N, C-alpha and C positions, 0 to 999 in steps of 0.2 A: 504494500500500500504506500501511497505517496507520503502519508503522515508518519511512517515508521521513523523513529529516531536514528540518526546517522552520526558518525563521528568524523572529525576532520573538517573538510570544507563544507560550506552550507549547501544543502540540497536545493533542487529547483523550487520546492514548496517553501522552504525557509527564505529563499531569495524573494519569492512572490509576496510573502507575508511582510517583508521589510517595507514595501510600498503600500500594501493593503491595510495593515493595522492602523496607521495614523489617520486614515479616512473614516474610521468608525467613531460613532458618537461616544462610545464608552471608553475609548482609548484615553488614558490619563497622562500621556507623555507631553501634553501641551503642544508647543510649537517645535519641540525637538524632533528630529528625524532619527529613527533607529540606525545604529551602526551595524547591528548584527541581530539576527533572530535564531535561536536554537531550540529545537523540539526536545523537551525533557521527558515527556511520557505521552502515551496514546492509549486510552482505554477503548477497545473495540466495542461497538454496539452490536447486539444480537438482533438481526433483522431478517424478515422474509420478503421485504419489498425489493424493488429494482435497484436500490442504492446500498452502498456500503457506508459506514459511518464510524466516527471515533470522537471521543472527548479528548482533545489535544491540549496539553499544557506547554507553553513556550516561555523562554526567557528572552526578554528584549534588552539589548545592551546599547548604551549610548557612548559617544566619543569621549565624554567626560568621565567615564567609568561607572556611572550609575546603571543599575539593572532593575527591571520590573518583571513580574510574572503575570501571564495572562492565560485565561481559559478560552480556547477557541474550538467549539464543536464544529466538526467538518464532515461533509458528505462527499461521496464520489459517485457519479453516474456516467454512462457512456455519452449521453446527450442530455442536456438540461431541458426540462419543460419550459415553455415560454414564460410562465408566470413566476419562475424563480431564476430566470437567466441573469438578472442583475446582481445576484448573490455570488457570482463566480469569483474565485480567488485566482485560479490558474487553469490552463488547458494543457494536457499532456497527451501522449500517444494513446494511452489506455483510458482516457476519460477526463471529465471536468471535475475539479475539486471546488467546493463551494461552502458557504456558511450553512450548516445543517439546520439552524433554527427555523429556516423558512420552509423546510421540508416536512409536511404534516405526517408523512409515513415514518420518517426517522424519529420524529418527536414522539409519535405513538409508540414506537419500539422502545424508546427511552423510558416512557412511563411504565410500560409492561416490565422492563428490567427492574425498576424500583419495586413494583408489586411482586416480582418473583425473587427478590433478595439476591440478585445475581452479583458476581464479582467479575472484574476485568482488570488484570494486572494488580496494581496496588489500590484500585478504586472499588469501593463497595456501593451497591445500590440498595438502600435500606428503607423498608416500610416501617412506619411506627406501629407499635403493638396495638392491635384492635382496629387498624385502619381498613376502610373498605377497599383500599387499593390492593391489598394482599391478594395475589392470584388473579388480578384483573386482566382482561384482554386489552390489546392496544386501542387507544382512543386517539384519533387524529388531533394534532396540536397546531395552534396558530400563534405566532408571536404578536404581542401587543404592538400597535403602531407607534405609540409614544414611549420612547426608551430614555433612560437616564444612564447611570453607570453600570447597569446590569441589563440582562435580557429576560423578559418574562414571556412564558408560553402558556396559553390557556387551552384546556381540554374540555370542550363543550362548555357547560356551565357548572362543572363539578370541581375542577382543580386548576391550580395555577402553579407553574414551576418557575422559580426564580433561579436563573443561571448566573452565578457570579463571574465577572469578567476579569477585573483587576484583583489578583489574589494576594493574600498574605498568609503567613504560616499561622497555625492555630485553628481551633474550632471557631467558625464564624459566629459572631454574636447573634445573628438572626436565628441560627439553629439552637445555640445554647439558651438564649432567653425564651424562645418559643417553647422549648422543652420545660423550662422552669415555670412558665406561665400557663401551662396546659389548663384550659377551661376558664381562663381569666382574661376577658376583653381582647383576645387576639383570635385571628382565624385559626381553625384547627390545623395542627401540624399532621401531615399525612406521610411524609417520608423525606429522604435526603440522599445526596450523592456525596460521599466523603471517603477519605483515605489518607494516604501518606505521600509526601513528596520530600525527597532528600532527608528522610527520617523524621520529619515533623508532620503533625496533622494538617490536613487541608480540607476545606469544604468547597465543593464545586457547585452545589445546587441545593435548594430547599423547596419542597412541595407542600403547598397549603390547600385547604379547601377554598374554593372560589366564592367570594361573597357576591353572588349574582344580584344585580339590581342595586348595589350600593353606590354611593357617591362620595367623593372625597371632600374633606372639610373646606378646602380652598374654593372649590366650585360652589359649595353651599354658601360660604361666606360672601363671595363676590356677587352671587345671585341675590342674596338677601340685601346687600347694600345697594345694588342696582334697583331692586324693587322699592327700597325705601326712598331713594332720591328721585325715582320716577313717580312716586305717589301711589304705587300699586298696593302697598300695605305699610304698616307701621314698624315692621321688623321685630315685633315682640316674639313671634314663634321661634325665630333663630336664636334670640337671646335665651329663651328657655332651653333650647337644645344645647347651647354653650354651657349652661350650668350643668347639664348632664355629662358634657364632655369633661368638665372638671372632676366630676365624680368618677368617670372612667379612668382618667389619668391617675387619680388617687388610688383606685383599686389596683392598678398595675404596680404602683410604687409599694403599696402595702404587701402585695404578693411577692415581689422581688425581695423585699426586706425579710419577709418570713422564710423564704425558700433559699436565699443565697447569702443572707446575713448582712450586718451593718458594721460600720466602723466610725471613727471620728477623724477629723482633720482640724488642726488649729488654724486660726485666722491668717497667720503668717505664711503657712504653706499654701493656703488658697491664694493669697495675694501673689506669691511667687509664681504659681501656675498661670494666673491670669496675666501677670506682667510679662511673662515669657511669650504668651500668645499676642499681647499687644506689640511687643517688639517685632514679631513676624509680620503683623498687620501693617505696622508703620513702614516696613520696607516695600510693601505693595501699594500702600495708599498714603502718600506724603500729606494729603489734606488733613489727616488725623494729627499731624505734628503739633499744631497749635493747641490741641486739647490734651496732649500726652500727660502733662504733670497733673492736671485735674483728674484724668482717668485713673492714674496710679493712686491718687488720694482716695478715690471711691473704692478701689480694689483693696486698699489697706484699712478701710474703715472697720470691717469686722475684727481685724486684729487689734486695732486701737481700743475697741470695746471689749476685748478679751473673749471674743466669741469662740466656742467650740462648735464646729460644723459637723453634723451627723451626715455620714456618707454611705452610699450603697451603690449597687448596679442600677443604672438608669437607662432610658432610651438614648439620650445623648444628642439627638438631632431632631427633636420633636417640633413639628409645625403642622399647619393645617393640611398640607399635602400628604402627611403621614397618618392621617386618621380617616376612617370610613364610617359614614352613617349607614347602617345596614337595615334600616327600617324599624328595628326594635331596640336599637342602642348603638353605641360607638365601639369601634374596634381600632386598636393601634397596630400599625404595620411598620415595616422597614427598620428593623433594629440593627442592621449591619454597620451603619456608620460609614465613614470613609476608610477604605482598607489600609491606607498609609498613615492614618492619624495615630499619633503617639498614644493618645488616651482613649482609644476605641473601646477598651474594656476596663478602664480605670474607674474606681468608685468616685462618685461625685455626690453633692447634695441633690436630692430630688428637685430642689428649686431651680436647677439648671434646666430641667424639662419645663417647669412652670414658666420660666423666663422665655424659653424658646417659643412657647405658645403665645405668650403676650406679645412678643415681637411679631409673630405671624399675623396676629390681628391688626397690628399697625401697618404691615405691608398691604393687607387687604384694604384697609381704609385709605391707603395712599393711591388707590387706583382711580379715584374720582378726580375731576379736574377743576370745574369752576368754583367760585368763592362760596356760593350758596350750598353747593353739594359738599364742599369741604366742611362747612359748618355742620351740616347734618351728619357727615361721616365722623366728625370729632365726637358728637354726642353718642353716635352708635358705638364708637370705639370705647368710650367710657362705660357704656352699658355692658358690652360684651366682656370687657376686662373684669368688671365687677362681678358679673355672672359666673365667669370661669373661676375666679378666686373664691367666690362663695361656695360653689359646688366642690372645689378641691378641698377647701378648709373644713367643710362639714364632714366629708367622707374620710379625710386623712387625720383629722384632729390637730393639724398643724396651724398655729396662729401665725398667719403670714405678716400681720402687723408687727409682731415681736421679732420676726426674722427679716425685717425690711432691709437692713444693711446688706445681708447676704443675697437676698433676691435682687436688689438694685445692682450689686456687683455682677451677678450673672447676666442680668438683662443688658447692662452696659457692655459686658464681654461679647454677648451675642451681636449687639449692634456694631461693635468694632469689627468683628469677623465679617459681618455683612458689608461694611464699607469696603473692606479689602476685596471681598469676593466680587462685588459689583464693579469696583474699579478695574479689576482684571477682565471681567467677562461681559458686563452690561453697564458701561459707564453712564448711560442715560438714567439708570436707576439709582445711582450712588447717592443722590440727594435724599432719598427716603431714609436710609439708615443714618446719614449725616445729620439730618434734622433730629432724629431720635437721640443721637449722641449729645447734641447740644441741649435738647430738652431734659434729658436725664441729668446733665451737669448743671441745669438751672439757667440755661440761656448762654 
């Protein structure tokens, strides 16, 4: 097969991946061009369709010496059907190699391998105990059109497989935390694809129950705000739903604390963590420079007050796009974080997640334009923030007023991160978090 690992010079497939990978939405290398691609492993797929396939792991090397690991599911056919022709990676004498996630037959075979608890090389396809997927027949899969840093494949209206692209050693938090949260405000975990790479654990994919008919919180929030400023309704229904969202987030935090434990962090340690993040943000967003001293003062306020910060495993990247309204309540999703982040699995105060959601409400409110709409959106923002805090406080038992200095530090940290992100990726949006930084600092 073309994807078999070779030693010595790069194979034709590895050469093709050098130019193909940087054009993928999920490629994390930024503007750097790979210097070399090396296939490290290939887990063959069991299939009875016209295609062969494998889950391929490659190491991408750059001229500066940096390396990254990527998961690249590949298929091979003699001739590609017209509907997947654009997925081609390379053409060789014995067929075309292409991105396998667009091949419904190969994805169906992948699902069946999880249900059959198969192994291929060092990779295991693992159904969760009691899952309906055990022993299931292949179900054709289709990739979701909107992709971020991963690729999600949906099987009918029953299951969704998240295939991680940019890999890091260790059990992925998406798998670890979903197992810990079984039955608590998350889609049911059905199975996984995991194994070892260079002697360390690695997670290639996680299979969940598909929340058919659900809508994510960002769409609900922006729709609610649009209806409010258009005079369709008064927005009270969404405010009530946001209070329930606060309850759901608290439920997740309580479950994670109970099942994975808690610890403490002194205020100085928290300040050091946040100041290090600020230093990285300043390198990307010089506009933050005029605020730097006051930002550090906010970060050090908990230490000045002698605060001991209760810490535990948290979501870590919670915002409206990571929650689903499933008709009868909220579900939290996407626990994996950024694969290269230093603190992807580090304990933090649960207030980090609270701050992330409060910042997300601000982003939603920033979508309106004219002065009258902004006035209405500011009132809406105040209402949804209060509703979320009320629901969270009631369910968690945490008095957020007493924890104000810690919450403010995390909210400012999130806004600082957003300024750096928007400066790099969407400069036209940078004013939203910059205004937030200024507001949190008191103008």
